[in-house]
N, CA, C and O atoms as a MOPAC input file, in Angstrom:
PM7 MOZYME 1SCF
protein

 N    -82.06800 1    71.07100 1     8.70300 1
 C    -80.99300 1    71.49200 1     8.30100 1
 C    -80.74600 1    72.90500 1     8.54400 1
 O    -81.61600 1    73.73000 1     8.26200 1
 N    -79.71500 1    73.22200 1     9.00500 1
 C    -79.11600 1    74.68400 1     9.04900 1
 C    -78.61000 1    75.14500 1     7.77500 1
 O    -78.07200 1    74.39400 1     6.96100 1
 N    -78.80900 1    76.55900 1     7.58300 1
 C    -78.38000 1    77.20800 1     6.42900 1
 C    -77.72300 1    78.61700 1     6.87500 1
 O    -78.33400 1    79.26800 1     7.72300 1
 N    -76.78000 1    79.01300 1     6.46600 1
 C    -76.48800 1    80.55300 1     6.38200 1
 C    -76.89000 1    81.06500 1     4.96100 1
 O    -76.72400 1    80.58300 1     3.84000 1
 N    -77.50300 1    82.26200 1     5.42600 1
 C    -77.86000 1    83.02200 1     4.26100 1
 C    -77.15800 1    84.06500 1     4.25000 1
 O    -77.32500 1    84.87700 1     5.16100 1
 N    -76.13900 1    84.33400 1     3.16400 1
 C    -75.16900 1    85.42000 1     3.45700 1
 C    -75.35100 1    86.43400 1     2.17700 1
 O    -75.29900 1    86.28000 1     0.95700 1
 N    -75.59400 1    87.56400 1     3.06500 1
 C    -76.26100 1    88.55400 1     1.97800 1
 C    -75.23300 1    89.76800 1     1.49100 1
 O    -75.01900 1    90.64500 1     2.32800 1
 N    -74.64000 1    89.87000 1     0.31400 1
 C    -73.75800 1    90.41800 1    -0.41400 1
 C    -74.43000 1    91.86400 1    -1.12000 1
 O    -75.47300 1    91.90300 1    -1.77200 1
 N    -73.63700 1    92.88900 1    -0.83500 1
 C    -74.07700 1    94.02000 1    -1.61400 1
 C    -73.08400 1    95.10700 1    -1.70400 1
 O    -72.23400 1    94.99700 1    -0.82000 1
 N    -72.91800 1    96.08500 1    -2.45500 1
 C    -71.70200 1    96.91300 1    -2.27400 1
 C    -71.97500 1    98.03800 1    -1.33000 1
 O    -73.00500 1    98.69200 1    -1.17000 1
 N    -70.69900 1    98.11700 1    -0.68600 1
 C    -71.05700 1    99.32700 1     0.14300 1
 C    -71.48500 1   100.74900 1    -0.13000 1
 O    -71.98100 1   101.49300 1     0.71500 1
 N    -71.22100 1   101.08800 1    -1.52600 1
 C    -71.47000 1   102.26200 1    -2.11100 1
 C    -73.23000 1   102.36100 1    -2.24300 1
 O    -73.77400 1   103.46400 1    -2.16900 1
 N    -73.94100 1   101.24300 1    -2.42200 1
 C    -75.53800 1   101.00700 1    -2.26300 1
 C    -76.15800 1   100.95100 1    -1.17000 1
 O    -77.28700 1   101.38400 1    -0.94000 1
 N    -75.22800 1   100.25800 1    -0.25300 1
 C    -75.59800 1   100.25000 1     1.29000 1
 C    -75.69600 1   101.74400 1     1.78600 1
 O    -76.63600 1   102.14800 1     2.47100 1
 N    -74.74100 1   102.45100 1     1.41700 1
 C    -74.43300 1   103.75300 1     1.80000 1
 C    -75.44100 1   104.69900 1     1.49000 1
 O    -75.54700 1   105.74500 1     2.13200 1
 N    -76.37900 1   104.32500 1     0.30700 1
 C    -77.40400 1   105.04400 1    -0.21000 1
 C    -78.72700 1   104.95400 1     0.64500 1
 O    -79.49800 1   105.91200 1     0.70300 1
 N    -78.98100 1   103.66100 1     1.36700 1
 C    -79.91900 1   103.69500 1     2.20000 1
 C    -79.82000 1   104.33900 1     3.82500 1
 O    -78.74000 1   104.36600 1     4.41500 1
 N    -80.70100 1   104.68900 1     4.25500 1
 C    -80.34600 1   105.48300 1     5.61100 1
 C    -80.29900 1   104.09900 1     6.71600 1
 O    -80.64600 1   102.96700 1     6.38000 1
 N    -79.87100 1   104.41500 1     7.87100 1
 C    -79.90700 1   103.36800 1     9.00700 1
 C    -81.08400 1   102.90100 1     9.39300 1
 O    -81.20800 1   101.86500 1    10.04800 1
 N    -81.92600 1   103.54800 1     9.05900 1
 C    -83.54500 1   103.01100 1     9.21400 1
 C    -83.93700 1   101.98000 1     7.95000 1
 O    -84.30900 1   100.81900 1     8.11600 1
 N    -83.79400 1   102.57100 1     6.79000 1
 C    -83.70200 1   101.36100 1     5.67600 1
 C    -83.05600 1   100.11600 1     6.11800 1
 O    -83.59900 1    99.01300 1     6.06200 1
 N    -81.82300 1   100.35300 1     6.57800 1
 C    -80.90300 1    99.36300 1     6.76500 1
 C    -81.47400 1    98.18100 1     7.84900 1
 O    -81.60300 1    96.97100 1     7.66000 1
 N    -81.72300 1    98.87900 1     8.88100 1
 C    -82.31600 1    97.93600 1    10.09200 1
 C    -83.76000 1    97.34000 1     9.67500 1
 O    -84.19400 1    96.33200 1    10.23400 1
 N    -84.53500 1    98.06400 1     8.58800 1
 C    -85.68800 1    97.44300 1     8.46900 1
 C    -85.51600 1    96.34900 1     7.51800 1
 O    -86.48300 1    95.64900 1     7.21700 1
 N    -84.49700 1    96.17400 1     7.08200 1
 C    -84.18800 1    94.74200 1     5.90600 1
 C    -84.18000 1    93.62600 1     6.68200 1
 O    -84.73900 1    92.59800 1     6.30200 1
 N    -83.42500 1    93.73100 1     8.06800 1
 C    -83.78600 1    92.59600 1     9.07800 1
 C    -84.99500 1    92.71900 1     9.97800 1
 O    -85.11600 1    91.87200 1    10.86300 1
 N    -85.84600 1    93.61100 1     9.86800 1
 C    -86.84800 1    93.82200 1    10.84500 1
 C    -88.14800 1    93.51100 1    10.22300 1
 O    -89.15700 1    93.38700 1    10.91800 1
 N    -88.16600 1    93.36600 1     8.79700 1
 C    -89.54600 1    93.24400 1     8.25800 1
 C    -90.43400 1    91.96300 1     8.34500 1
 O    -89.74900 1    91.05600 1     8.81800 1
 N    -91.24400 1    91.69900 1     8.16600 1
 C    -92.44200 1    90.27700 1     8.44000 1
 C    -91.54500 1    89.17800 1     8.37200 1
 O    -91.55300 1    88.37400 1     9.30400 1
 N    -90.68900 1    89.00300 1     7.30900 1
 C    -90.21300 1    87.99500 1     7.15100 1
 C    -89.44900 1    87.25200 1     8.21800 1
 O    -89.42100 1    86.04400 1     8.45400 1
 N    -88.77700 1    88.35900 1     8.86500 1
 C    -87.93100 1    88.02400 1     9.80800 1
 C    -88.70100 1    87.97100 1    11.01000 1
 O    -88.00100 1    87.64000 1    11.96800 1
 N    -89.89000 1    88.18000 1    11.29100 1
 C    -90.81000 1    87.93900 1    12.56300 1
 C    -91.41200 1    86.59500 1    12.09000 1
 O    -91.51400 1    85.67300 1    12.90000 1
 N    -91.79900 1    86.45600 1    10.85000 1
 C    -92.43500 1    85.14700 1    10.71700 1
 C    -91.67200 1    83.72700 1    10.96500 1
 O    -92.09800 1    82.67300 1    11.43800 1
 N    -90.27500 1    84.12400 1    10.42700 1
 C    -89.11300 1    83.14700 1    10.56600 1
 C    -88.87000 1    82.86700 1    12.18700 1
 O    -88.70900 1    81.79100 1    12.76200 1
 N    -88.89500 1    83.94700 1    12.61200 1
 C    -88.69900 1    84.02600 1    14.62900 1
 C    -89.84100 1    83.17000 1    15.05800 1
 O    -89.50400 1    82.13300 1    15.62800 1
 N    -91.08700 1    83.37100 1    14.91200 1
 C    -92.07600 1    82.90300 1    15.55400 1
 C    -92.24600 1    81.47200 1    15.05800 1
 O    -92.77200 1    80.76400 1    15.91700 1
 N    -91.96100 1    80.85500 1    13.95000 1
 C    -91.65000 1    79.50900 1    13.56000 1
 C    -90.84300 1    78.65300 1    14.02300 1
 O    -91.17100 1    77.47100 1    14.12600 1
 N    -89.46700 1    79.17700 1    14.43600 1
 C    -88.59700 1    78.52000 1    15.11700 1
 C    -87.49800 1    78.56500 1    13.93800 1
 O    -86.37800 1    78.21300 1    14.30900 1
 N    -87.61500 1    78.93000 1    12.60600 1
 C    -86.53900 1    78.66300 1    11.69300 1
 C    -85.84200 1    79.80100 1    11.52100 1
 O    -85.05000 1    79.87000 1    10.58000 1
 N    -86.02000 1    80.88000 1    12.39900 1
 C    -84.71800 1    82.15700 1    12.24100 1
 C    -83.91700 1    81.68000 1    13.60100 1
 O    -84.57600 1    81.64900 1    14.64000 1
 N    -82.57900 1    81.32100 1    13.64100 1
 C    -81.70900 1    81.21500 1    14.69200 1
 C    -81.08400 1    82.57600 1    15.24500 1
 O    -80.89300 1    82.89300 1    16.41900 1
 N    -80.78100 1    83.39600 1    13.90800 1
 C    -80.12000 1    84.47100 1    14.26400 1
 C    -79.92500 1    85.14600 1    12.98100 1
 O    -80.34400 1    84.79900 1    11.87600 1
 N    -79.22000 1    86.16800 1    13.30200 1
 C    -78.71700 1    87.11600 1    12.00200 1
 C    -78.77700 1    88.44500 1    12.09200 1
 O    -79.70700 1    88.96700 1    12.70600 1
 N    -77.74800 1    89.23000 1    11.46600 1
 C    -77.55300 1    90.68800 1    11.62600 1
 C    -77.01300 1    91.38900 1    10.60000 1
 O    -76.20000 1    90.83900 1     9.85700 1
 N    -77.34200 1    92.53600 1    10.43800 1
 C    -76.51600 1    93.56300 1     9.36500 1
 C    -75.23800 1    93.68000 1     9.92400 1
 O    -75.03900 1    93.64600 1    11.13800 1
 N    -74.40300 1    93.80900 1     9.11400 1
 C    -72.63400 1    94.18700 1     9.45300 1
 C    -72.44300 1    95.65200 1     9.08900 1
 O    -73.10800 1    96.30300 1     8.28300 1
 N    -71.37400 1    96.06800 1     9.85800 1
 C    -70.74200 1    97.45500 1     9.44300 1
 C    -70.41600 1    97.40800 1     7.84100 1
 O    -70.69600 1    96.44800 1     7.12200 1
 N    -69.86400 1    98.44600 1     7.46500 1
 C    -69.50000 1    98.37700 1     6.04500 1
 C    -68.11300 1    97.76200 1     6.24700 1
 O    -67.52300 1    97.92000 1     7.31600 1
 N    -67.58400 1    97.06100 1     5.23600 1
 C    -66.53700 1    96.40100 1     4.75200 1
 C    -65.24100 1    97.14300 1     5.25000 1
 O    -64.33300 1    96.43000 1     5.67600 1
 N    -65.01600 1    98.94000 1     5.23300 1
 C    -63.99000 1    99.30500 1     5.50000 1
 C    -63.79900 1    99.10000 1     7.13300 1
 O    -62.78000 1    99.38100 1     7.76300 1
 N    -65.11500 1    98.50100 1     7.70800 1
 C    -64.45100 1    98.61700 1     9.31800 1
 C    -63.99100 1    97.09000 1     9.42500 1
 O    -63.89100 1    96.62600 1    10.56000 1
 N    -63.79100 1    96.52300 1     8.66100 1
 C    -63.30000 1    95.02700 1     8.76600 1
 C    -61.88700 1    95.17300 1     9.10200 1
 O    -61.31700 1    96.21200 1     8.77000 1
 N    -61.05300 1    93.95800 1     9.92000 1
 C    -60.34500 1    93.79700 1     9.92200 1
 C    -59.56300 1    92.33300 1     9.82600 1
 O    -59.72600 1    91.45500 1    10.67400 1
 N    -58.74800 1    92.20500 1     8.74800 1
 C    -58.51000 1    90.48600 1     8.41900 1
 C    -57.09500 1    90.19400 1     8.80000 1
 O    -56.07100 1    90.84800 1     8.60000 1
 N    -57.30300 1    88.98300 1     9.43300 1
 C    -56.33700 1    88.37000 1    10.43900 1
 C    -55.83600 1    87.44200 1     9.89300 1
 O    -56.67500 1    86.75800 1     9.30600 1
 N    -54.29500 1    86.90100 1     9.76700 1
 C    -53.55900 1    86.05300 1     9.09500 1
 C    -52.63500 1    85.45900 1     9.89500 1
 O    -52.18300 1    86.32400 1    10.64600 1
 N    -52.02100 1    84.15200 1    10.14300 1
 C    -51.16200 1    83.64700 1    11.17400 1
 C    -49.94900 1    82.99100 1    10.00600 1
 O    -50.10700 1    82.19200 1     9.08300 1
 N    -48.97800 1    83.55500 1    10.39300 1
 C    -47.80400 1    83.13100 1     9.68700 1
 C    -46.54400 1    83.03700 1    10.43800 1
 O    -46.02800 1    83.99200 1    11.01800 1
 N    -46.02200 1    81.71500 1    10.39800 1
 C    -45.07400 1    81.81000 1    11.03900 1
 C    -45.03600 1    82.09900 1    12.66300 1
 O    -44.07000 1    82.66600 1    13.17300 1
 N    -46.18600 1    81.65200 1    13.43300 1
 C    -46.14800 1    82.07200 1    14.52100 1
 C    -46.53400 1    83.72100 1    14.93900 1
 O    -46.70300 1    84.19300 1    16.06300 1
 N    -46.58200 1    84.19300 1    14.00300 1
 C    -46.99900 1    86.01400 1    13.91700 1
 C    -48.50900 1    86.12400 1    13.60700 1
 O    -49.01500 1    85.28900 1    12.85600 1
 N    -49.24600 1    87.10400 1    14.14300 1
 C    -50.38300 1    87.54200 1    13.91900 1
 C    -50.48200 1    88.76200 1    12.88700 1
 O    -49.98900 1    89.84600 1    13.19900 1
 N    -51.07600 1    88.59300 1    11.74400 1
 C    -50.85000 1    89.74700 1    10.88900 1
 C    -52.20500 1    90.22100 1    10.73500 1
 O    -53.12600 1    89.43500 1    10.51400 1
 N    -52.39700 1    91.66300 1    10.85600 1
 C    -53.59900 1    92.16400 1    10.84200 1
 C    -53.60300 1    93.30100 1     9.49800 1
 O    -52.62300 1    94.00800 1     9.26400 1
 N    -54.73000 1    93.33700 1     8.76500 1
 C    -54.81300 1    94.13900 1     7.94900 1
 C    -56.17200 1    94.96700 1     7.98600 1
 O    -57.27700 1    94.42700 1     8.02800 1
 N    -55.93900 1    96.49000 1     7.96200 1
 C    -57.59800 1    97.06100 1     7.93800 1
 C    -58.37700 1    96.81400 1     7.02700 1
 O    -57.69500 1    96.65200 1     6.01500 1
 N    -59.72500 1    96.65800 1     6.74400 1
 C    -60.51800 1    96.56000 1     5.65500 1
 C    -60.57400 1    94.94600 1     5.20500 1
 O    -59.90700 1    94.06400 1     5.74700 1
 N    -61.54600 1    94.74100 1     4.05700 1
 C    -61.81500 1    93.45700 1     3.88600 1
 C    -60.70600 1    92.56900 1     3.15700 1
 O    -59.76700 1    93.11300 1     2.57500 1
 N    -60.84000 1    91.27700 1     3.20600 1
 C    -59.90100 1    90.26500 1     2.89000 1
 C    -59.51900 1    90.52000 1     1.12800 1
 O    -58.38000 1    90.43300 1     0.67000 1
 N    -60.44400 1    90.76400 1     0.52700 1
 C    -60.11200 1    90.96700 1    -1.13900 1
 C    -61.12900 1    92.25200 1    -1.60000 1
 O    -62.19900 1    92.60000 1    -1.10000 1
 N    -60.60200 1    92.65000 1    -2.40300 1
 C    -61.13400 1    94.11900 1    -3.16400 1
 C    -62.05600 1    93.37200 1    -4.15100 1
 O    -61.65500 1    92.71600 1    -5.11300 1
 N    -63.47900 1    93.57600 1    -3.75000 1
 C    -64.74700 1    93.02100 1    -4.59000 1
 C    -65.16500 1    93.93200 1    -4.54200 1
 O    -64.83100 1    94.85300 1    -3.79600 1
 N    -66.48900 1    93.91000 1    -5.77300 1
 C    -67.54600 1    94.96500 1    -5.88100 1
 C    -68.60400 1    94.90800 1    -4.76800 1
 O    -69.06100 1    95.92300 1    -4.24300 1
 N    -69.00300 1    93.51400 1    -4.40800 1
 C    -69.84000 1    93.49000 1    -3.52100 1
 C    -69.01000 1    92.65900 1    -2.00300 1
 O    -68.14900 1    91.78200 1    -2.07100 1
 N    -69.55400 1    93.22600 1    -0.80700 1
 C    -68.92800 1    92.80400 1     0.37100 1
 C    -70.10100 1    91.94700 1     0.96100 1
 O    -71.21000 1    91.81800 1     0.44200 1
 N    -69.68400 1    91.40300 1     2.09300 1
 C    -70.82200 1    90.75400 1     2.92700 1
 C    -71.54700 1    91.66800 1     3.57800 1
 O    -70.90100 1    92.36200 1     4.36300 1
 N    -72.63800 1    91.87100 1     3.49400 1
 C    -73.33500 1    93.10900 1     4.25900 1
 C    -74.05700 1    92.43200 1     5.47200 1
 O    -74.46000 1    93.19300 1     6.35200 1
 N    -74.22800 1    91.32900 1     5.59300 1
 C    -75.15500 1    90.40300 1     6.64300 1
 C    -75.47000 1    89.21000 1     6.45300 1
 O    -75.07000 1    88.61400 1     5.45300 1
 N    -76.29600 1    88.59300 1     7.43200 1
 C    -76.34900 1    87.22800 1     7.38100 1
 C    -77.62900 1    86.75300 1     8.17200 1
 O    -78.18500 1    87.49700 1     8.98000 1
 N    -78.07700 1    85.44300 1     7.89100 1
 C    -79.35900 1    85.02700 1     8.68800 1
 C    -79.03400 1    83.64800 1     8.72000 1
 O    -78.76600 1    82.94800 1     7.74300 1
 N    -79.08500 1    83.25000 1    10.11000 1
 C    -78.72500 1    81.67900 1    10.17100 1
 C    -80.31900 1    81.09200 1    10.32600 1
 O    -81.15500 1    81.66200 1    11.02800 1
 N    -80.58200 1    79.89600 1     9.57200 1
 C    -82.09300 1    79.32300 1     9.43300 1
 C    -81.99400 1    78.01400 1     9.90200 1
 O    -80.84300 1    77.63300 1    10.11300 1
 N    -82.73100 1    77.37000 1    10.07900 1
 C    -83.23600 1    76.05900 1    10.50800 1
 C    -84.61300 1    75.47300 1     9.69500 1
 O    -85.79000 1    75.59700 1    10.03500 1
 N    -84.11400 1    74.87400 1     8.64400 1
 C    -85.41300 1    74.40300 1     7.71000 1
 C    -85.40100 1    73.11900 1     7.37300 1
 O    -84.50800 1    72.35800 1     7.74500 1
 N    -86.30700 1    72.79200 1     6.70300 1
 C    -86.21400 1    71.47200 1     5.99600 1
 C    -85.27400 1    70.93200 1     5.11200 1
 O    -84.81200 1    69.80200 1     5.27300 1
 N    -84.98000 1    71.62900 1     4.23700 1
 C    -84.32100 1    71.36200 1     2.89800 1
 C    -83.73100 1    72.74100 1     2.22200 1
 O    -83.96400 1    73.90500 1     2.55100 1
 N    -83.00800 1    72.30500 1     1.31900 1
 C    -82.32500 1    73.50100 1     0.49200 1
 C    -83.35500 1    74.28400 1    -0.35200 1
 O    -83.19300 1    75.44600 1    -0.72700 1
 N    -84.35100 1    73.57300 1    -0.58800 1
 C    -85.10500 1    74.45100 1    -1.37400 1
 C    -86.15200 1    75.29300 1    -0.78800 1
 O    -86.85400 1    76.06300 1    -1.44300 1
 N    -86.24300 1    75.06300 1     0.80700 1
 C    -86.93000 1    75.92400 1     1.49200 1
 C    -85.93700 1    77.29000 1     1.78500 1
 O    -86.29600 1    78.46700 1     1.73800 1
 N    -84.80500 1    76.84700 1     2.04900 1
 C    -83.73600 1    77.82900 1     2.34900 1
 C    -83.92100 1    78.92600 1     1.07300 1
 O    -83.95500 1    80.14500 1     1.23800 1
 N    -84.03000 1    78.26500 1    -0.18600 1
 C    -83.64700 1    78.95000 1    -1.43500 1
 C    -84.80700 1    80.11900 1    -1.63300 1
 O    -84.64100 1    81.25600 1    -2.07400 1
 N    -86.45800 1    79.27600 1    -1.01100 1
 C    -87.27600 1    80.25600 1    -1.08200 1
 C    -87.31900 1    80.98500 1    -0.02100 1
 O    -88.27700 1    81.75700 1    -0.07000 1
 N    -86.56600 1    81.10400 1     1.12600 1
 C    -86.52500 1    82.23100 1     2.06900 1
 C    -85.50100 1    83.38700 1     1.47400 1
 O    -85.74000 1    84.59400 1     1.43700 1
 N    -84.53900 1    82.85200 1     1.10800 1
 C    -83.49100 1    83.77000 1     0.46800 1
 C    -84.14900 1    84.74800 1    -0.51900 1
 O    -83.85200 1    85.94100 1    -0.57700 1
 N    -85.00100 1    84.18700 1    -1.23400 1
 C    -85.66900 1    85.05100 1    -2.53700 1
 C    -86.54800 1    85.94300 1    -2.04400 1
 O    -86.97200 1    86.84000 1    -2.77400 1
 N    -87.08300 1    85.78400 1    -0.29500 1
 C    -87.86700 1    86.93100 1     0.15600 1
 C    -86.96900 1    88.02700 1     0.86500 1
 O    -87.41800 1    89.12800 1     1.18100 1
 N    -85.75400 1    87.65800 1     1.07100 1
 C    -85.12000 1    88.94000 1     1.43800 1
 C    -84.94300 1    90.09900 1     0.56100 1
 O    -84.48000 1    90.07500 1    -0.57900 1
 N    -85.36300 1    91.11700 1     1.21600 1
 C    -85.35400 1    92.31700 1     0.37900 1
 C    -84.20400 1    92.63500 1    -0.49800 1
 O    -84.34200 1    93.16200 1    -1.60200 1
 N    -82.97200 1    92.27600 1     0.06200 1
 C    -81.67600 1    92.55800 1    -0.67100 1
 C    -81.37400 1    91.88400 1    -1.85900 1
 O    -80.54400 1    92.33000 1    -2.65100 1
 N    -82.26900 1    90.36500 1    -2.12600 1
 C    -81.86900 1    89.85300 1    -3.16600 1
 C    -82.47000 1    90.50700 1    -4.24600 1
 O    -82.21200 1    89.98900 1    -5.33200 1
 N    -83.41900 1    91.79600 1    -4.27800 1
 C    -83.58100 1    92.35700 1    -5.55700 1
 C    -82.36400 1    93.19800 1    -5.84200 1
 O    -82.26500 1    93.44600 1    -7.04300 1
 N    -81.47300 1    93.67700 1    -5.14300 1
 C    -80.34300 1    94.05400 1    -5.87300 1
 C    -78.84900 1    93.65800 1    -5.55900 1
 O    -77.90200 1    94.33600 1    -5.95700 1
 N    -78.71500 1    92.51800 1    -4.82100 1
 C    -77.58500 1    91.78800 1    -4.87600 1
 C    -77.73200 1    90.58600 1    -4.62300 1
 O    -78.90500 1    90.21300 1    -4.59200 1
 N    -76.79900 1    89.67600 1    -4.38800 1
 C    -76.94200 1    87.90800 1    -4.28200 1
 C    -77.08900 1    87.75600 1    -2.84200 1
 O    -76.58400 1    88.56700 1    -2.06600 1
 N    -77.73900 1    86.78400 1    -2.46900 1
 C    -77.70900 1    86.11800 1    -1.57300 1
 C    -77.35200 1    84.66300 1    -1.57300 1
 O    -78.21000 1    83.90100 1    -2.01900 1
 N    -76.07200 1    84.08700 1    -1.08700 1
 C    -75.55900 1    83.14300 1    -0.92200 1
 C    -76.18500 1    82.06600 1     0.10200 1
 O    -76.04400 1    82.40100 1     1.27800 1
 N    -76.87000 1    80.80000 1    -0.11400 1
 C    -77.33800 1    80.04000 1     0.62800 1
 C    -76.18900 1    78.70300 1     0.83000 1
 O    -75.78100 1    77.87000 1     0.02100 1
 N    -75.91300 1    78.91000 1     2.17700 1
 C    -74.55400 1    77.47500 1     2.25900 1
 C    -74.94900 1    76.50100 1     3.32800 1
 O    -74.65900 1    77.04800 1     4.39200 1
 N    -75.36500 1    75.56000 1     3.51400 1
 C    -75.52300 1    74.51000 1     4.45100 1
 C    -74.48300 1    74.69000 1     5.48800 1
 O    -73.39500 1    75.02000 1     5.01600 1
 N    -74.52400 1    74.56400 1     6.75900 1
 C    -73.70200 1    74.45900 1     7.97700 1
 C    -73.02300 1    72.98400 1     7.94500 1
 O    -73.82400 1    72.10600 1     7.62300 1
 N    -72.00500 1    72.64200 1     8.15300 1
 C    -71.25700 1    71.31200 1     8.36600 1
 C    -72.08000 1    70.78400 1     9.58500 1
 O    -72.09400 1    71.48400 1    10.59800 1
 N    -72.58100 1    69.92100 1     9.57100 1
 C    -73.39200 1    69.01100 1    10.73800 1
 C    -74.40800 1    69.51500 1    11.06100 1
 O    -74.92100 1    69.12700 1    12.11100 1
 N    -75.10000 1    70.62200 1    10.22700 1
 C    -76.19500 1    71.35000 1    10.76000 1
 C    -77.36800 1    70.54200 1     9.71500 1
 O    -78.56200 1    70.83400 1     9.78600 1

């Protein structure tokens, strides 16, 4: 079954880590282990929420707004897409993601995945 692991954190906390530390979150042995077993389909850290563009379509017009959709303390900071046996395995993997130590990791099944 396929799951998206959505990594949330505050931009302020992320900004305190160097680019090397940020990249390391996705390059640790967990990432390599999941890739070598075929459980990792993809994933990547995201640029800060301030770089986002929100798009809405209203009455046939496309409206864009700079920045994230909602003002929140924690923003989507990255994701992993995995293919595992069940929710329990997905949760176990989410708990091993280094950012789970300071922010939530949402585990969400893909439709039809």
